[in-house]
C-alpha positions in Angstrom: -67.9 -3.4 -46.3 -65.4 -1.0 -47.9 -64.3 0.1 -44.3 -63.8 -3.5 -43.3 -61.9 -4.2 -46.5 -59.6 -1.2 -45.8 -59.1 -2.4 -42.3 -58.1 -5.8 -43.5 -55.6 -4.3 -45.9 -54.1 -2.1 -43.1 -53.5 -4.8 -40.6 -50.6 -6.4 -42.3 -48.9 -3.0 -42.7 -49.4 -2.2 -39.0 -48.0 -5.6 -38.0 -45.0 -5.1 -40.3 -44.2 -1.7 -38.7 -44.6 -3.1 -35.2 -42.2 -5.9 -36.0 -39.6 -3.4 -37.2 -40.0 -1.3 -34.1 -39.6 -4.3 -31.8 -36.5 -5.4 -33.7 -34.9 -2.0 -33.3 -35.8 -1.9 -29.6 -34.2 -5.3 -29.1 -30.9 -3.8 -30.3 -31.0 -1.0 -27.6 -31.4 -1.7 -23.9 -34.0 0.1 -21.9 -32.9 3.3 -20.0 -32.9 1.3 -16.7 -30.7 -1.4 -18.3 -28.2 1.2 -19.6 -27.8 2.7 -16.1 -27.3 -0.7 -14.4 -23.6 -1.2 -13.6 -21.9 -4.1 -15.2 -19.9 -6.6 -13.1 -16.2 -5.8 -12.9 -15.3 -8.7 -15.1 -17.8 -7.6 -17.8 -17.1 -3.8 -17.6 -13.4 -4.1 -17.8 -13.0 -1.4 -15.2 -9.8 -2.8 -13.7 -6.9 -0.8 -12.3 -5.5 1.6 -14.9 -1.9 0.9 -14.0 -0.3 3.3 -16.5 -2.0 6.3 -14.8 -2.0 5.1 -11.2 1.0 7.0 -9.8 2.9 5.5 -6.8 5.5 7.6 -4.9 8.2 5.3 -3.4 10.1 7.3 -0.8 13.6 6.2 0.2 13.8 7.0 3.9 16.7 9.0 5.3 19.7 10.5 3.4 23.4 9.8 2.9 24.4 12.3 5.5 21.6 11.4 8.0 21.5 7.7 7.3 19.2 6.5 10.1 20.0 3.4 12.1 23.1 1.3 11.8 22.8 -2.4 11.2 24.3 -5.1 13.4 27.2 -5.3 11.0 27.7 -1.6 10.4 25.7 -0.9 7.3 23.5 2.2 7.3 19.7 2.0 7.1 19.8 4.4 4.2 21.8 1.9 2.1 19.1 -0.8 2.9 16.3 1.7 2.1 17.8 2.7 -1.2 18.3 -0.9 -2.4 14.8 -1.9 -1.5 13.2 1.3 -2.8 14.9 0.8 -6.2 13.8 -2.8 -6.3 10.2 -1.9 -5.5 10.1 0.9 -8.0 11.4 -1.4 -10.7 8.9 -4.1 -9.9 6.0 -1.7 -10.1 7.2 -0.4 -13.4 7.5 -3.9 -14.7 4.0 -4.6 -13.5 2.7 -1.8 -15.6 2.7 1.1 -13.1 4.9 3.1 -15.4 4.4 6.4 -13.7 6.0 5.2 -10.5 8.4 7.8 -9.0 11.4 7.0 -6.7 11.8 9.9 -4.3 15.4 10.5 -3.1 16.3 13.6 -1.2 19.5 15.0 0.3 17.6 17.4 2.5 18.0 16.5 6.2 15.1 16.4 8.6 13.0 18.1 9.7 12.8 20.2 6.5 13.5 17.2 4.3 10.5 15.4 5.6 8.2 18.2 4.3 10.1 18.2 1.0 9.3 14.5 0.5 5.6 15.0 1.1 5.5 18.1 -1.0 7.1 16.3 -4.0 4.5 13.5 -3.8 1.7 16.1 -3.6 3.1 18.1 -6.5 3.2 15.0 -8.7 -0.4 14.2 -7.7 0.5 10.7 -6.6 -2.3 8.2 -5.9 -0.3 6.4 -3.2 2.7 7.2 -1.0 5.0 4.4 0.4 8.0 5.4 2.6 10.6 2.7 2.8 12.6 2.2 6.1 14.3 -0.6 8.1 13.9 -1.0 11.8 15.9 -0.8 14.9 15.1 -0.6 18.7 15.5 2.1 21.3 19.1 2.5 22.6 18.3 1.0 25.9 17.5 -2.3 24.2 20.7 -2.4 22.2 23.5 -4.9 23.1 27.0 -4.9 21.7 29.1 -7.4 19.9 32.3 -7.5 17.9 32.1 -8.0 14.1 35.0 -7.7 11.7 37.2 -6.2 14.5 34.7 -3.5 15.4 32.0 -3.0 18.1 28.4 -2.9 16.8 25.0 -2.7 18.3 22.4 -5.5 18.0 19.1 -6.8 19.3 18.0 -10.3 18.2 14.6 -10.3 19.8 12.2 -8.5 17.4 12.4 -9.5 13.8 9.7 -8.7 11.3 8.1 -5.9 9.4 5.8 -3.1 10.7 3.4 -0.9 8.7 2.5 2.6 10.0 -0.3 5.0 9.1 -1.3 8.4 10.5 -4.8 9.3 11.6 -3.9 12.8 10.5 -3.5 11.8 6.9 -6.2 13.3 4.7 -7.3 9.8 3.7 -6.9 7.6 6.7 -9.3 5.0 5.4 -7.4 4.6 2.2 -4.1 4.4 4.1 -5.5 1.7 6.3 -6.9 -0.2 3.4 -3.5 -0.2 1.6 -1.8 -1.2 4.9 -4.1 -4.2 5.2 -3.4 -5.2 1.6 0.3 -4.9 2.1 0.4 -6.8 5.4 -1.7 -9.6 3.8 0.7 -9.8 0.8 3.8 -9.9 3.0 2.3 -12.7 5.1 1.2 -14.6 2.0 5.0 -14.8 1.2 5.9 -16.1 4.6 6.9 -12.8 6.3 5.5 -11.9 9.8 5.3 -8.6 11.6 6.9 -7.6 14.8 4.6 -7.0 17.8 7.2 -5.2 19.9 5.7 -1.7 19.3 2.8 -2.7 21.6 5.1 -3.5 24.5 5.7 -1.2 27.5 9.5 -1.5 27.1 9.1 0.7 24.0 8.3 3.7 26.2 7.3 6.7 24.2 7.8 4.7 21.0 4.9 2.4 21.9 2.2 2.4 19.2 -1.4 1.4 18.8 -1.9 -1.7 16.7 -4.9 -0.9 14.6 -4.9 -4.1 12.5 -3.6 -7.1 14.4 -4.0 -9.4 11.3 -1.9 -7.3 8.9 0.5 -5.7 11.3 -0.6 -2.0 10.9 0.3 0.5 13.6 -0.9 4.1 14.2 1.8 6.8 14.3 0.2 10.1 13.9 3.3 12.3 14.2 5.1 11.0 11.1 5.4 14.1 8.9 5.6 12.3 5.6 2.3 10.5 6.4 0.5 13.6 7.9 1.4 15.9 5.0 0.9 13.6 2.1 -2.4 14.4 0.4 -3.1 10.9 -0.7 -3.2 7.5 1.1 0.2 7.0 2.7 2.1 4.3 4.7 5.5 3.8 6.1 7.0 0.3 5.8 9.6 -0.9 8.2 10.8 -3.8 6.1 12.5 -5.6 9.0 15.1 -5.3 11.7 18.6 -4.5 10.6 19.9 -4.8 14.2 18.7 -8.4 14.4 21.8 -10.5 13.5 19.7 -13.2 11.9 17.4 -11.0 9.9 20.0 -8.4 8.7 21.7 -10.6 6.1 18.3 -11.8 4.9 17.2 -8.2 4.4 20.5 -7.5 2.5 19.9 -10.3 0.1 18.5 -9.9 -3.5 16.1 -12.7 -2.8 14.4 -10.9 0.2 14.3 -7.6 -1.8 12.6 -9.4 -4.7 10.1 -11.1 -2.3 9.2 -7.8 -0.6 9.0 -6.0 -4.0 6.6 -8.7 -5.2 4.5 -8.2 -2.0 4.3 -4.4 -2.5 3.4 -4.8 -6.1 0.6 -7.2 -5.3 -0.7 -4.9 -2.6 -0.6 -1.9 -5.0 -2.5 -4.0 -7.6 -5.2 -4.9 -5.1 -5.5 -1.3 -3.8 -5.7 0.1 -7.3 -8.5 -2.3 -8.2 -10.3 -1.6 -4.9 -10.2 2.1 -5.7 -12.1 1.3 -9.0 -14.7 -0.7 -6.9 -14.8 0.9 -3.5 -17.4 -1.6 -2.2 -14.7 -4.3 -1.9 -12.7 -2.2 0.6 -13.6 -3.5 4.0 -13.1 -1.3 7.1 -10.7 -2.8 9.7 -11.8 -2.8 13.3 -9.4 -1.0 15.6 -8.3 -2.8 18.7 -6.9 -1.6 21.9 -3.2 -2.2 22.7 -3.8 -4.8 25.3 -5.9 -7.0 23.1 -3.7 -6.5 20.1 -0.6 -7.6 21.9 -2.1 -11.0 22.7 -3.3 -11.4 19.1 -0.1 -10.3 17.4 1.4 -13.7 17.0 
């Protein structure tokens, strides 16, 4: 009887201890729950903009200015204006470690300098800014402001280039797709003329016919950059209709907003790699038909 009485007295104490243990356990998730990743919205693991470094490369130099526009303005002047606009937009969006790369070193040495500077600063993304022309055999002449200038009105639009020799081809293609999508969302189309036989040795493989991303392995700045890298031809400055648009603050603001949106998407995708989707490569013949 004494044993049973002692047992009856012990039961409440045991129950009390058990309830405390259960209460404490409810405050701490199990080991498997601790290891389960939270959804992106809950975890807050968004793009860390302040430490995501973008290198914005201004193509060409004052002394080697690239193509001349239909009205006699150098490509370098276009590149500098757009590069500055893009860099400012990125900083305003919170990418405060963005660097604008300007060099006075002529090619070919200067091309390696650009890539080496981006590598030294440990950039997360490299974007080289250019404006397009066409091969000399496709150039016609006209008179503007009392002078002869070259033009070609057939191939307006942007083009994005990546290199298969870049250390992170998949990342380069991913950003190229984000960029093309952002440009098209703002009403801008890409040029398909790089797929055409008339381009001769400048003909390129269109690796994403939706976004307008081409493959150009030999580009030094893309090959030597040790991070995802693209070269953006913002539009054709030898096209007499597109040239004044490209020179306008409105177009620069539009393209800067597109680049910023693409960087935001790419940075977020790097935090959550599963949302990056591989893009199927297409042959030139099929891509040419699908380009427009």
